[in-house]
Structure formats: structure tokens, C-alpha cells
MIKEFI-708794 format. One record per residue: x, y, z of N, C-alpha, C, O in turn; residue in one letter; residue number from 0. Coordinates in nm, 4 decimals, m for minus. Layout:
<pts>
PT     n.east    n.north       n.up    ca.east   ca.north      ca.up     c.east    c.north       c.up     o.east    o.north       o.up   aa     i
PT          X          Y          Z          X          Y          Z          X          Y          Z          X          Y          Z    a   NUM
...
</pts>
This chain:
<pts>
PT     n.east    n.north       n.up    ca.east   ca.north      ca.up     c.east    c.north       c.up     o.east    o.north       o.up   aa     i
PT     5.2331    m0.3969    11.2729     5.1987    m0.2777    11.1967     5.0466    m0.2732    11.1838     4.9814    m0.3758    11.1647    x     0
PT     4.9932    m0.1563    11.1943     4.8498    m0.1336    11.1780     4.8278    m0.0720    11.0406     4.9050     0.0135    10.9972    x     1
PT     4.7214    m0.1160    10.9716     4.6941    m0.0673    10.8370     4.5551    m0.0052    10.8290     4.4640    m0.0441    10.9020    x     2
PT     4.5404     0.0915    10.7397     4.4123     0.1545    10.7114     4.3697     0.1106    10.5711     4.4430     0.1314    10.4744    x     3
PT     4.2518     0.0502    10.5602     4.2003     0.0015    10.4323     4.0955     0.0977    10.3800     4.0185     0.1542    10.4576    x     4
PT     4.0921     0.1170    10.2477     3.9907     0.2023    10.1862     3.9189     0.1252    10.0762     3.9803     0.0499    10.0006    x     5
PT     3.7875     0.1455    10.0689     3.7061     0.0860     9.9638     3.6580     0.1955     9.8701     3.6630     0.3142     9.9021    x     6
PT     3.6110     0.1523     9.7531     3.5532     0.2474     9.6580     3.4257     0.3068     9.7176     3.3685     0.2514     9.8115    x     7
PT     3.3822     0.4192     9.6626     3.2617     0.4863     9.7113     3.1414     0.3934     9.6995     3.1204     0.3315     9.5952    x     8
PT     3.0639     0.3839     9.8044     2.9444     0.2994     9.8047     2.9697     0.1590     9.8550     2.8758     0.0803     9.8676    x     9
PT     3.0932     0.1258     9.8838     3.1277    m0.0073     9.9346     3.1653     0.0026    10.0813     3.2066     0.1076    10.1303    x    10
PT     3.1500    m0.1090    10.1495     3.1891    m0.1157    10.2898     3.2975    m0.2211    10.3059     3.3069    m0.3148    10.2266    x    11
PT     3.3770    m0.2055    10.4066     3.4857    m0.2982    10.4341     3.4282    m0.4244    10.4966     3.3441    m0.4176    10.5862    x    12
PT     3.4744    m0.5407    10.4483     3.4267    m0.6687    10.4999     3.5483    m0.7537    10.5355     3.6374    m0.7724    10.4526    x    13
PT     3.5524    m0.8048    10.6577     3.6616    m0.8909    10.7013     3.6042    m1.0282    10.7306     3.5144    m1.0422    10.8137    x    14
PT     3.6560    m1.1296    10.6626     3.6077    m1.2663    10.6829     3.6660    m1.3217    10.8126     3.7628    m1.2666    10.8650    x    15
PT     3.6082    m1.4306    10.8653     3.6624    m1.4913    10.9871     3.8077    m1.5364    10.9716     3.8811    m1.5444    11.0701    x    16
PT     3.8495    m1.5658    10.8482     3.9880    m1.6082    10.8268     4.0833    m1.4900    10.8150     4.2044    m1.5104    10.8057    x    17
PT     4.0318    m1.3653    10.8152     4.1151    m1.2470    10.8125     4.1300    m1.1832    10.6755     4.2059    m1.0874    10.6612    x    18
PT     4.0592    m1.2337    10.5731     4.0669    m1.1754    10.4394     3.9845    m1.0475    10.4363     3.8684    m1.0464    10.4774    x    19
PT     4.0457    m0.9386    10.3868     3.9794    m0.8086    10.3829     3.9356    m0.7807    10.2393     4.0177    m0.7825    10.1475    x    20
PT     3.8064    m0.7549    10.2199     3.7521    m0.7207    10.0882     3.6518    m0.6070    10.1041     3.6163    m0.5690    10.2157    x    21
PT     3.6067    m0.5531     9.9908     3.5030    m0.4509     9.9905     3.3737    m0.5151     9.9413     3.3768    m0.6012     9.8533    x    22
PT     3.2610    m0.4742     9.9971     3.1318    m0.5305     9.9609     3.0364    m0.4161     9.9308     3.0193    m0.3255    10.0123    x    23
PT     2.9737    m0.4206     9.8123     2.8828    m0.3123     9.7732     2.7358    m0.3523     9.7803     2.6507    m0.2818     9.7261    x    24
PT     2.7047    m0.4614     9.8444     2.5669    m0.5062     9.8583     2.5375    m0.6298     9.7752     2.4466    m0.7059     9.8082    x    25
PT     2.6132    m0.6513     9.6671     2.5906    m0.7692     9.5842     2.7194    m0.8412     9.5464     2.7182    m0.9629     9.5273    x    26
PT     2.8291    m0.7695     9.5352     2.9552    m0.8328     9.4965     3.0688    m0.7895     9.5878     3.0659    m0.6833     9.6501    x    27
PT     3.1676    m0.8752     9.5928     3.2893    m0.8455     9.6673     3.3945    m0.7972     9.5690     3.4024    m0.8478     9.4571    x    28
PT     3.4751    m0.7003     9.6091     3.5824    m0.6501     9.5234     3.7065    m0.6271     9.6082     3.7022    m0.6315     9.7312    x    29
PT     3.8175    m0.6023     9.5389     3.9442    m0.5808     9.6093     3.9442    m0.4446     9.6783     3.8709    m0.3535     9.6398    x    30
PT     4.0261    m0.4331     9.7787     4.0441    m0.3081     9.8520     4.1150    m0.2079     9.7603     4.2076    m0.2452     9.6882    x    31
PT     4.0725    m0.0813     9.7625     4.1290     0.0213     9.6752     4.2704     0.0583     9.7181     4.3601     0.0639     9.6340    x    32
PT     4.2925     0.0837     9.8471     4.4267     0.1191     9.8945     4.4466     0.0711    10.0376     4.3525     0.0568    10.1157    x    33
PT     4.5732     0.0471    10.0678     4.6136     0.0064    10.2021     4.7266     0.0994    10.2434     4.8275     0.1101    10.1737    x    34
PT     4.7096     0.1671    10.3574     4.8095     0.2614    10.4067     4.8548     0.2189    10.5461     4.7708     0.1948    10.6329    x    35
PT     4.9864     0.2091    10.5696     5.0321     0.1804    10.7062     5.0066     0.3009    10.7965     5.0229     0.4155    10.7547    x    36
PT     4.9670     0.2738    10.9192     4.9364     0.3789    11.0159     5.0348     0.3675    11.1313     5.0518     0.2599    11.1886    x    37
PT     5.0993     0.4775    11.1650     5.1925     0.4795    11.2767     5.1141     0.4965    11.4062     5.0217     0.5775    11.4143    x    38
PT     5.1524     0.4191    11.5072     5.0847     0.4335    11.6367     5.1542     0.5382    11.7233     5.1034     0.5759    11.8289    x    39
PT     5.2720     0.5857    11.6775     5.3413     0.6923    11.7481     5.2891     0.8265    11.6998     5.2765     0.8467    11.5790    x    40
PT     5.2585     0.9181    11.7892     5.2187     1.0513    11.7453     5.3319     1.1171    11.6661     5.4495     1.0984    11.6972    x    41
PT     5.2961     1.1922    11.5662     5.3956     1.2577    11.4816     5.4702     1.3632    11.5626     5.4088     1.4418    11.6347    x    42
PT     5.6001     1.3646    11.5506     5.6814     1.4644    11.6188     5.7124     1.4332    11.7635     5.7595     1.5212    11.8356    x    43
PT     5.6877     1.3111    11.8092     5.7171     1.2758    11.9470     5.8634     1.2373    11.9604     5.9122     1.1508    11.8877    x    44
PT     5.9326     1.3008    12.0523     6.0736     1.2730    12.0758     6.0861     1.1717    12.1891     6.0384     1.1988    12.2993    x    45
PT     6.1486     1.0558    12.1665     6.1611     0.9557    12.2726     6.2393     1.0054    12.3944     6.2100     0.9655    12.5071    x    46
PT     6.3379     1.0917    12.3727     6.4173     1.1424    12.4847     6.3304     1.2290    12.5754     6.3411     1.2204    12.6978    x    47
PT     6.2449     1.3119    12.5170     6.1545     1.3954    12.5962     6.0573     1.3086    12.6753     6.0297     1.3365    12.7919    x    48
PT     6.0052     1.2029    12.6117     5.9150     1.1121    12.6824     5.9832     1.0436    12.7989     5.9243     1.0293    12.9061    x    49
PT     6.1082     1.0006    12.7786     6.1829     0.9369    12.8865     6.2069     1.0349    13.0007     6.1902     1.0003    13.1176    x    50
PT     6.2460     1.1568    12.9663     6.2718     1.2592    13.0684     6.1451     1.2913    13.1470     6.1497     1.3050    13.2692    x    51
PT     6.0328     1.3033    13.0780     5.9064     1.3294    13.1475     5.8704     1.2138    13.2409     5.8249     1.2364    13.3530    x    52
PT     5.8904     1.0911    13.1955     5.8620     0.9745    13.2799     5.9537     0.9666    13.3999     5.9106     0.9311    13.5097    x    53
PT     6.0812     0.9998    13.3792     6.1764     0.9987    13.4889     6.1407     1.1056    13.5922     6.1504     1.0808    13.7124    x    54
PT     6.0998     1.2233    13.5468     6.0588     1.3300    13.6375     5.9366     1.2878    13.7180     5.9300     1.3106    13.8388    x    55
PT     5.8403     1.2266    13.6508     5.7204     1.1781    13.7198     5.7560     1.0705    13.8216     5.7027     1.0697    13.9325    x    56
PT     5.8458     0.9797    13.7844     5.8877     0.8733    13.8763     5.9547     0.9281    14.0016     5.9260     0.8833    14.1126    x    57
PT     6.0446     1.0257    13.9837     6.1091     1.0862    14.0995     6.0082     1.1624    14.1854     6.0222     1.1667    14.3076    x    58
PT     5.9078     1.2217    14.1236     5.8031     1.2904    14.1996     5.7248     1.1932    14.2866     5.6946     1.2230    14.4022    x    59
PT     5.6918     1.0770    14.2311     5.6195     0.9741    14.3078     5.7081     0.9228    14.4215     5.6614     0.9052    14.5341    x    60
PT     5.8362     0.8991    14.3914     5.9283     0.8522    14.4962     5.9420     0.9555    14.6075     5.9473     0.9186    14.7248    x    61
PT     5.9477     1.0838    14.5733     5.9579     1.1893    14.6747     5.8318     1.1940    14.7604     5.8402     1.2111    14.8820    x    62
PT     5.7159     1.1792    14.6986     5.5908     1.1792    14.7748     5.5851     1.0605    14.8705     5.5386     1.0742    14.9837    x    63
PT     5.6320     0.9443    14.8257     5.6337     0.8276    14.9142     5.7310     0.8483    15.0306     5.7012     0.8105    15.1439    x    64
PT     5.8468     0.9081    15.0032     5.9441     0.9347    15.1094     5.8881     1.0343    15.2097     5.9082     1.0188    15.3301    x    65
PT     5.8186     1.1357    15.1620     5.7584     1.2347    15.2523     5.6502     1.1696    15.3385     5.6416     1.1974    15.4581    x    66
PT     5.5685     1.0842    15.2795     5.4643     1.0164    15.3569     5.5251     0.9256    15.4626     5.4762     0.9194    15.5754    x    67
PT     5.6334     0.8543    15.4258     5.6995     0.7687    15.5233     5.7593     0.8517    15.6360     5.7506     0.8123    15.7522    x    68
PT     5.8196     0.9656    15.6043     5.8792     1.0517    15.7061     5.7740     1.1043    15.8035     5.7982     1.1084    15.9241    x    69
PT     5.6591     1.1440    15.7533     5.5507     1.1906    15.8400     5.5037     1.0769    15.9297     5.4798     1.0970    16.0488    x    70
PT     5.4906     0.9572    15.8724     5.4480     0.8411    15.9502     5.5495     0.8100    16.0594     5.5106     0.7815    16.1727    x    71
PT     5.6778     0.8147    16.0282     5.7831     0.7850    16.1250     5.7869     0.8895    16.2359     5.8082     0.8552    16.3522    x    72
PT     5.7665     1.0169    16.2013     5.7658     1.1222    16.3034     5.6452     1.1076    16.3956     5.6570     1.1321    16.5157    x    73
PT     5.5308     1.0688    16.3429     5.4123     1.0496    16.4305     5.4345     0.9352    16.5282     5.3914     0.9430    16.6432    x    74
PT     5.5017     0.8281    16.4837     5.5282     0.7166    16.5743     5.6308     0.7548    16.6813     5.6251     0.7050    16.7937    x    75
PT     5.7231     0.8418    16.6466     5.8292     0.8790    16.7394     5.7748     0.9647    16.8550     5.8273     0.9592    16.9662    x    76
PT     5.6719     1.0421    16.8293     5.6207     1.1327    16.9326     5.4961     1.0846    16.9910     5.4402     1.1495    17.0794    x    77
</pts>
């Protein structure tokens, strides 16, 4: 899961080498104001549509390869 961290106004996000996330305002460290999970999937994406689009693209590539092979075979035959 990917998360989005927010700090108070005037603070910047600071991540220590050990992975601890805090806010830093130039002199003190403070806790993060909010943490929100972020989806890596675009909103409204239908998996079935994505699969169908990929399958169509795959068949298109296979057809192009078959056509190229057929042209190559015909050139060798003549």
C-alpha cells in the first residue's frame, strides 16, 4: 500500500534512514498530521475492459507476425 503523508503548514516531511516519518519545521520534529492511503489503480478502471483491450492488442500483434511470416514465405517460394 502506498501512503500520502501531510505535515502542518510550515513543516516539511522528513524520513529517517530507518524509515520513521516525521515533520520538521527547522528546529523541532513533530508527528505527521494525517496519513491517507493512495490507490495505484486509476479510479473507475474496469479490469474486464483492460483485459479485453490487452487481448485485442495481443491478437493484433500475432496477426502482424503471421502476415510478416506469410510475406517472407511467399518471397522464398518465388
